[in-house]
PDB file of N, CA, C, O and CB in Angstrom:
ATOM      1  N   MET A   1      18.233  45.614  17.763  1.00  0.00           N
ATOM      2  CA  MET A   1      17.849  45.764  19.148  1.00  0.00           C
ATOM      3  C   MET A   1      16.479  45.116  19.336  1.00  0.00           C
ATOM      4  O   MET A   1      15.529  45.399  18.605  1.00  0.00           O
ATOM      5  CB  MET A   1      17.832  47.264  19.568  1.00  0.00           C
ATOM      6  N   LYS A   2      16.405  44.236  20.338  1.00  0.00           N
ATOM      7  CA  LYS A   2      15.159  43.559  20.657  1.00  0.00           C
ATOM      8  C   LYS A   2      14.347  44.427  21.603  1.00  0.00           C
ATOM      9  O   LYS A   2      14.906  45.036  22.515  1.00  0.00           O
ATOM     10  CB  LYS A   2      15.425  42.167  21.277  1.00  0.00           C
ATOM     11  N   LYS A   3      13.036  44.494  21.401  1.00  0.00           N
ATOM     12  CA  LYS A   3      12.165  45.256  22.284  1.00  0.00           C
ATOM     13  C   LYS A   3      11.186  44.306  22.949  1.00  0.00           C
ATOM     14  O   LYS A   3      10.711  43.354  22.330  1.00  0.00           O
ATOM     15  CB  LYS A   3      11.417  46.368  21.508  1.00  0.00           C
ATOM     16  N   VAL A   4      10.885  44.572  24.216  1.00  0.00           N
ATOM     17  CA  VAL A   4       9.908  43.771  24.944  1.00  0.00           C
ATOM     18  C   VAL A   4       8.902  44.699  25.606  1.00  0.00           C
ATOM     19  O   VAL A   4       9.178  45.875  25.843  1.00  0.00           O
ATOM     20  CB  VAL A   4      10.600  42.863  25.999  1.00  0.00           C
ATOM     21  N   GLU A   5       7.755  44.157  25.894  1.00  0.00           N
ATOM     22  CA  GLU A   5       6.725  44.907  26.600  1.00  0.00           C
ATOM     23  C   GLU A   5       6.746  44.458  28.059  1.00  0.00           C
ATOM     24  O   GLU A   5       6.810  43.262  28.343  1.00  0.00           O
ATOM     25  CB  GLU A   5       5.306  44.691  25.953  1.00  0.00           C
ATOM     26  N   ILE A   6       6.693  45.418  28.980  1.00  0.00           N
ATOM     27  CA  ILE A   6       6.719  45.067  30.400  1.00  0.00           C
ATOM     28  C   ILE A   6       5.402  45.456  31.056  1.00  0.00           C
ATOM     29  O   ILE A   6       4.726  46.393  30.632  1.00  0.00           O
ATOM     30  CB  ILE A   6       7.901  45.757  31.114  1.00  0.00           C
ATOM     31  N   ASP A   7       5.056  44.713  32.101  1.00  0.00           N
ATOM     32  CA  ASP A   7       3.849  44.976  32.881  1.00  0.00           C
ATOM     33  C   ASP A   7       4.211  45.950  33.993  1.00  0.00           C
ATOM     34  O   ASP A   7       4.953  45.605  34.912  1.00  0.00           O
ATOM     35  CB  ASP A   7       3.241  43.651  33.463  1.00  0.00           C
ATOM     36  N   VAL A   8       3.692  47.156  33.907  1.00  0.00           N
ATOM     37  CA  VAL A   8       4.031  48.177  34.902  1.00  0.00           C
ATOM     38  C   VAL A   8       3.046  48.189  36.071  1.00  0.00           C
ATOM     39  O   VAL A   8       3.118  49.067  36.931  1.00  0.00           O
ATOM     40  CB  VAL A   8       4.067  49.552  34.247  1.00  0.00           C
ATOM     41  N   SER A   9       2.127  47.222  36.108  1.00  0.00           N
ATOM     42  CA  SER A   9       1.148  47.181  37.196  1.00  0.00           C
ATOM     43  C   SER A   9       1.617  46.349  38.383  1.00  0.00           C
ATOM     44  O   SER A   9       0.951  46.346  39.419  1.00  0.00           O
ATOM     45  CB  SER A   9      -0.160  46.633  36.685  1.00  0.00           C
ATOM     46  N   SER A  10       2.743  45.644  38.267  1.00  0.00           N
ATOM     47  CA  SER A  10       3.248  44.845  39.388  1.00  0.00           C
ATOM     48  C   SER A  10       4.586  45.403  39.860  1.00  0.00           C
ATOM     49  O   SER A  10       5.408  45.852  39.061  1.00  0.00           O
ATOM     50  CB  SER A  10       3.396  43.355  38.981  1.00  0.00           C
ATOM     51  N   ASN A  11       4.785  45.364  41.175  1.00  0.00           N
ATOM     52  CA  ASN A  11       6.013  45.887  41.773  1.00  0.00           C
ATOM     53  C   ASN A  11       7.100  44.818  41.735  1.00  0.00           C
ATOM     54  O   ASN A  11       6.944  43.750  42.328  1.00  0.00           O
ATOM     55  CB  ASN A  11       5.763  46.356  43.230  1.00  0.00           C
ATOM     56  N   LYS A  12       8.188  45.098  41.047  1.00  0.00           N
ATOM     57  CA  LYS A  12       9.336  44.192  40.991  1.00  0.00           C
ATOM     58  C   LYS A  12      10.500  44.912  40.337  1.00  0.00           C
ATOM     59  O   LYS A  12      10.324  45.936  39.677  1.00  0.00           O
ATOM     60  CB  LYS A  12       8.989  42.888  40.217  1.00  0.00           C
ATOM     61  N   LEU A  13      11.679  44.369  40.527  1.00  0.00           N
ATOM     62  CA  LEU A  13      12.870  44.876  39.850  1.00  0.00           C
ATOM     63  C   LEU A  13      13.010  44.141  38.525  1.00  0.00           C
ATOM     64  O   LEU A  13      12.745  42.942  38.440  1.00  0.00           O
ATOM     65  CB  LEU A  13      14.153  44.697  40.732  1.00  0.00           C
ATOM     66  N   LEU A  14      13.420  44.853  37.510  1.00  0.00           N
ATOM     67  CA  LEU A  14      13.689  44.231  36.222  1.00  0.00           C
ATOM     68  C   LEU A  14      15.155  44.460  35.884  1.00  0.00           C
ATOM     69  O   LEU A  14      15.637  45.593  35.881  1.00  0.00           O
ATOM     70  CB  LEU A  14      12.755  44.801  35.106  1.00  0.00           C
ATOM     71  N   ILE A  15      15.850  43.374  35.601  1.00  0.00           N
ATOM     72  CA  ILE A  15      17.271  43.444  35.277  1.00  0.00           C
ATOM     73  C   ILE A  15      17.441  43.037  33.819  1.00  0.00           C
ATOM     74  O   ILE A  15      16.966  41.982  33.399  1.00  0.00           O
ATOM     75  CB  ILE A  15      18.123  42.529  36.225  1.00  0.00           C
ATOM     76  N   VAL A  16      18.118  43.879  33.056  1.00  0.00           N
ATOM     77  CA  VAL A  16      18.417  43.565  31.661  1.00  0.00           C
ATOM     78  C   VAL A  16      19.891  43.189  31.586  1.00  0.00           C
ATOM     79  O   VAL A  16      20.767  43.984  31.927  1.00  0.00           O
ATOM     80  CB  VAL A  16      18.083  44.774  30.705  1.00  0.00           C
ATOM     81  N   LYS A  17      20.149  41.964  31.134  1.00  0.00           N
ATOM     82  CA  LYS A  17      21.526  41.476  31.034  1.00  0.00           C
ATOM     83  C   LYS A  17      21.657  40.703  29.723  1.00  0.00           C
ATOM     84  O   LYS A  17      20.949  39.722  29.499  1.00  0.00           O
ATOM     85  CB  LYS A  17      21.909  40.571  32.269  1.00  0.00           C
ATOM     86  N   ASP A  18      22.556  41.147  28.873  1.00  0.00           N
ATOM     87  CA  ASP A  18      22.809  40.494  27.583  1.00  0.00           C
ATOM     88  C   ASP A  18      21.531  40.344  26.758  1.00  0.00           C
ATOM     89  O   ASP A  18      21.341  39.330  26.086  1.00  0.00           O
ATOM     90  CB  ASP A  18      23.443  39.122  27.806  1.00  0.00           C
ATOM     91  N   GLY A  19      20.661  41.346  26.807  1.00  0.00           N
ATOM     92  CA  GLY A  19      19.446  41.325  26.007  1.00  0.00           C
ATOM     93  C   GLY A  19      18.290  40.549  26.600  1.00  0.00           C
ATOM     94  O   GLY A  19      17.225  40.465  25.989  1.00  0.00           O
ATOM     95  N   ASN A  20      18.479  39.978  27.782  1.00  0.00           N
ATOM     96  CA  ASN A  20      17.413  39.227  28.439  1.00  0.00           C
ATOM     97  C   ASN A  20      16.922  39.983  29.661  1.00  0.00           C
ATOM     98  O   ASN A  20      17.706  40.625  30.360  1.00  0.00           O
ATOM     99  CB  ASN A  20      17.897  37.821  28.835  1.00  0.00           C
ATOM    100  N   VAL A  21      15.618  39.906  29.917  1.00  0.00           N
ATOM    101  CA  VAL A  21      15.019  40.582  31.062  1.00  0.00           C
ATOM    102  C   VAL A  21      14.712  39.544  32.133  1.00  0.00           C
ATOM    103  O   VAL A  21      14.058  38.534  31.868  1.00  0.00           O
ATOM    104  CB  VAL A  21      13.730  41.358  30.649  1.00  0.00           C
ATOM    105  N   THR A  22      15.195  39.806  33.353  1.00  0.00           N
ATOM    106  CA  THR A  22      14.930  38.943  34.497  1.00  0.00           C
ATOM    107  C   THR A  22      14.179  39.749  35.541  1.00  0.00           C
ATOM    108  O   THR A  22      14.599  40.846  35.907  1.00  0.00           O
ATOM    109  CB  THR A  22      16.247  38.355  35.084  1.00  0.00           C
ATOM    110  N   ALA A  23      13.065  39.202  36.021  1.00  0.00           N
ATOM    111  CA  ALA A  23      12.278  39.875  37.050  1.00  0.00           C
ATOM    112  C   ALA A  23      12.703  39.373  38.424  1.00  0.00           C
ATOM    113  O   ALA A  23      12.884  38.172  38.628  1.00  0.00           O
ATOM    114  CB  ALA A  23      10.761  39.643  36.828  1.00  0.00           C
ATOM    115  N   VAL A  24      12.860  40.298  39.360  1.00  0.00           N
ATOM    116  CA  VAL A  24      13.179  39.961  40.747  1.00  0.00           C
ATOM    117  C   VAL A  24      12.004  40.453  41.587  1.00  0.00           C
ATOM    118  O   VAL A  24      11.747  41.653  41.676  1.00  0.00           O
ATOM    119  CB  VAL A  24      14.559  40.611  41.221  1.00  0.00           C
ATOM    120  N   ASN A  25      11.301  39.515  42.195  1.00  0.00           N
ATOM    121  CA  ASN A  25      10.126  39.859  42.990  1.00  0.00           C
ATOM    122  C   ASN A  25      10.520  40.489  44.317  1.00  0.00           C
ATOM    123  O   ASN A  25      11.623  40.255  44.810  1.00  0.00           O
ATOM    124  CB  ASN A  25       9.272  38.623  43.234  1.00  0.00           C
ATOM    125  N   PRO A  26       9.626  41.289  44.901  1.00  0.00           N
ATOM    126  CA  PRO A  26       9.925  41.905  46.194  1.00  0.00           C
ATOM    127  C   PRO A  26       9.999  40.840  47.288  1.00  0.00           C
ATOM    128  O   PRO A  26       9.496  39.732  47.104  1.00  0.00           O
ATOM    129  CB  PRO A  26       8.861  42.966  46.549  1.00  0.00           C
ATOM    130  N   PRO A  27      10.622  41.166  48.428  1.00  0.00           N
ATOM    131  CA  PRO A  27      10.695  40.211  49.534  1.00  0.00           C
ATOM    132  C   PRO A  27       9.291  39.781  49.973  1.00  0.00           C
ATOM    133  O   PRO A  27       8.356  40.581  49.944  1.00  0.00           O
ATOM    134  CB  PRO A  27      11.463  40.825  50.724  1.00  0.00           C
ATOM    135  N   MET A  28       9.151  38.530  50.376  1.00  0.00           N
ATOM    136  CA  MET A  28       7.856  37.996  50.792  1.00  0.00           C
ATOM    137  C   MET A  28       7.264  38.776  51.961  1.00  0.00           C
ATOM    138  O   MET A  28       6.047  38.932  52.052  1.00  0.00           O
ATOM    139  CB  MET A  28       7.994  36.532  51.170  1.00  0.00           C
ATOM    140  N   SER A  29       8.127  39.270  52.858  1.00  0.00           N
ATOM    141  CA  SER A  29       7.651  40.002  54.037  1.00  0.00           C
ATOM    142  C   SER A  29       7.156  41.401  53.674  1.00  0.00           C
ATOM    143  O   SER A  29       6.447  42.036  54.455  1.00  0.00           O
ATOM    144  CB  SER A  29       8.765  40.102  55.080  1.00  0.00           C
ATOM    145  N   GLY A  30       7.530  41.873  52.495  1.00  0.00           N
ATOM    146  CA  GLY A  30       7.170  43.226  52.103  1.00  0.00           C
ATOM    147  C   GLY A  30       8.197  44.257  52.539  1.00  0.00           C
ATOM    148  O   GLY A  30       8.083  45.437  52.209  1.00  0.00           O
ATOM    149  N   PHE A  31       9.203  43.804  53.286  1.00  0.00           N
ATOM    150  CA  PHE A  31      10.265  44.685  53.765  1.00  0.00           C
ATOM    151  C   PHE A  31      11.602  44.028  53.475  1.00  0.00           C
ATOM    152  O   PHE A  31      11.687  42.803  53.392  1.00  0.00           O
ATOM    153  CB  PHE A  31      10.111  44.986  55.288  1.00  0.00           C
ATOM    154  N   GLY A  32      12.637  44.823  53.320  1.00  0.00           N
ATOM    155  CA  GLY A  32      13.961  44.260  53.125  1.00  0.00           C
ATOM    156  C   GLY A  32      14.790  45.092  52.175  1.00  0.00           C
ATOM    157  O   GLY A  32      14.416  46.196  51.778  1.00  0.00           O
ATOM    158  N   GLU A  33      15.914  44.531  51.829  1.00  0.00           N
ATOM    159  CA  GLU A  33      16.871  45.214  50.963  1.00  0.00           C
ATOM    160  C   GLU A  33      17.363  44.215  49.926  1.00  0.00           C
ATOM    161  O   GLU A  33      17.751  43.098  50.268  1.00  0.00           O
ATOM    162  CB  GLU A  33      18.065  45.812  51.786  1.00  0.00           C
ATOM    163  N   GLN A  34      17.348  44.615  48.670  1.00  0.00           N
ATOM    164  CA  GLN A  34      17.868  43.793  47.591  1.00  0.00           C
ATOM    165  C   GLN A  34      18.978  44.581  46.914  1.00  0.00           C
ATOM    166  O   GLN A  34      18.770  45.706  46.460  1.00  0.00           O
ATOM    167  CB  GLN A  34      16.744  43.392  46.574  1.00  0.00           C
ATOM    168  N   VAL A  35      20.153  43.979  46.853  1.00  0.00           N
ATOM    169  CA  VAL A  35      21.331  44.670  46.336  1.00  0.00           C
ATOM    170  C   VAL A  35      21.797  43.977  45.062  1.00  0.00           C
ATOM    171  O   VAL A  35      22.074  42.778  45.067  1.00  0.00           O
ATOM    172  CB  VAL A  35      22.470  44.703  47.393  1.00  0.00           C
ATOM    173  N   ALA A  36      21.882  44.735  43.974  1.00  0.00           N
ATOM    174  CA  ALA A  36      22.412  44.195  42.723  1.00  0.00           C
ATOM    175  C   ALA A  36      23.933  44.236  42.794  1.00  0.00           C
ATOM    176  O   ALA A  36      24.521  45.284  43.060  1.00  0.00           O
ATOM    177  CB  ALA A  36      21.882  44.997  41.483  1.00  0.00           C
ATOM    178  N   VAL A  37      24.567  43.089  42.555  1.00  0.00           N
ATOM    179  CA  VAL A  37      26.027  42.987  42.574  1.00  0.00           C
ATOM    180  C   VAL A  37      26.510  43.012  41.126  1.00  0.00           C
ATOM    181  O   VAL A  37      26.171  42.141  40.325  1.00  0.00           O
ATOM    182  CB  VAL A  37      26.508  41.679  43.317  1.00  0.00           C
ATOM    183  N   TRP A  38      27.307  44.029  40.813  1.00  0.00           N
ATOM    184  CA  TRP A  38      27.804  44.228  39.453  1.00  0.00           C
ATOM    185  C   TRP A  38      29.225  43.690  39.331  1.00  0.00           C
ATOM    186  O   TRP A  38      30.069  43.953  40.187  1.00  0.00           O
ATOM    187  CB  TRP A  38      27.760  45.723  39.068  1.00  0.00           C
ATOM    188  N   ILE A  39      29.487  42.934  38.262  1.00  0.00           N
ATOM    189  CA  ILE A  39      30.828  42.442  37.953  1.00  0.00           C
ATOM    190  C   ILE A  39      31.063  42.661  36.459  1.00  0.00           C
ATOM    191  O   ILE A  39      30.269  42.218  35.629  1.00  0.00           O
ATOM    192  CB  ILE A  39      30.996  40.919  38.346  1.00  0.00           C
ATOM    193  N   ASN A  40      32.153  43.343  36.125  1.00  0.00           N
ATOM    194  CA  ASN A  40      32.508  43.635  34.729  1.00  0.00           C
ATOM    195  C   ASN A  40      31.372  44.312  33.963  1.00  0.00           C
ATOM    196  O   ASN A  40      31.130  43.999  32.797  1.00  0.00           O
ATOM    197  CB  ASN A  40      32.903  42.353  34.018  1.00  0.00           C
ATOM    198  N   GLY A  41      30.685  45.233  34.619  1.00  0.00           N
ATOM    199  CA  GLY A  41      29.650  46.007  33.950  1.00  0.00           C
ATOM    200  C   GLY A  41      28.317  45.309  33.773  1.00  0.00           C
ATOM    201  O   GLY A  41      27.440  45.826  33.081  1.00  0.00           O
ATOM    202  N   LYS A  42      28.143  44.129  34.390  1.00  0.00           N
ATOM    203  CA  LYS A  42      26.890  43.384  34.282  1.00  0.00           C
ATOM    204  C   LYS A  42      26.433  42.971  35.673  1.00  0.00           C
ATOM    205  O   LYS A  42      27.249  42.767  36.571  1.00  0.00           O
ATOM    206  CB  LYS A  42      27.055  42.140  33.366  1.00  0.00           C
ATOM    207  N   VAL A  43      25.109  42.849  35.842  1.00  0.00           N
ATOM    208  CA  VAL A  43      24.588  42.371  37.120  1.00  0.00           C
ATOM    209  C   VAL A  43      24.892  40.886  37.221  1.00  0.00           C
ATOM    210  O   VAL A  43      24.487  40.098  36.366  1.00  0.00           O
ATOM    211  CB  VAL A  43      23.049  42.646  37.254  1.00  0.00           C
ATOM    212  N   ASP A  44      25.613  40.511  38.277  1.00  0.00           N
ATOM    213  CA  ASP A  44      25.969  39.114  38.500  1.00  0.00           C
ATOM    214  C   ASP A  44      24.884  38.398  39.291  1.00  0.00           C
ATOM    215  O   ASP A  44      24.526  37.258  38.991  1.00  0.00           O
ATOM    216  CB  ASP A  44      27.309  39.012  39.232  1.00  0.00           C
ATOM    217  N   ARG A  45      24.361  39.091  40.317  1.00  0.00           N
ATOM    218  CA  ARG A  45      23.344  38.485  41.173  1.00  0.00           C
ATOM    219  C   ARG A  45      22.660  39.576  41.978  1.00  0.00           C
ATOM    220  O   ARG A  45      23.125  40.714  42.031  1.00  0.00           O
ATOM    221  CB  ARG A  45      23.964  37.415  42.111  1.00  0.00           C
ATOM    222  N   VAL A  46      21.558  39.213  42.600  1.00  0.00           N
ATOM    223  CA  VAL A  46      20.857  40.116  43.504  1.00  0.00           C
ATOM    224  C   VAL A  46      20.855  39.456  44.870  1.00  0.00           C
ATOM    225  O   VAL A  46      20.274  38.386  45.050  1.00  0.00           O
ATOM    226  CB  VAL A  46      19.393  40.431  43.009  1.00  0.00           C
ATOM    227  N   ASP A  47      21.509  40.099  45.838  1.00  0.00           N
ATOM    228  CA  ASP A  47      21.554  39.591  47.205  1.00  0.00           C
ATOM    229  C   ASP A  47      20.407  40.184  48.000  1.00  0.00           C
ATOM    230  O   ASP A  47      20.121  41.377  47.903  1.00  0.00           O
ATOM    231  CB  ASP A  47      22.908  39.918  47.876  1.00  0.00           C
ATOM    232  N   VAL A  48      19.750  39.342  48.790  1.00  0.00           N
ATOM    233  CA  VAL A  48      18.661  39.791  49.655  1.00  0.00           C
ATOM    234  C   VAL A  48      19.195  39.873  51.070  1.00  0.00           C
ATOM    235  O   VAL A  48      19.777  38.920  51.588  1.00  0.00           O
ATOM    236  CB  VAL A  48      17.425  38.834  49.573  1.00  0.00           C
ATOM    237  N   LYS A  49      18.987  41.041  51.694  1.00  0.00           N
ATOM    238  CA  LYS A  49      19.479  41.229  53.061  1.00  0.00           C
ATOM    239  C   LYS A  49      18.321  41.420  53.996  1.00  0.00           C
ATOM    240  O   LYS A  49      18.521  41.595  55.198  1.00  0.00           O
ATOM    241  CB  LYS A  49      20.434  42.424  53.150  1.00  0.00           C
TER     242      LYS A  49
END
């Protein structure tokens, strides 16, 4: 199992998929909705609404 250190001082979503960490930044406006779309037990994409 691989371990990583994360920065908890910044606001963002962190997605772990197949051992890799992907950061999703908050909407530029500071408001909005981000929906993680799951397919076959894994996050496929994050839709911004």
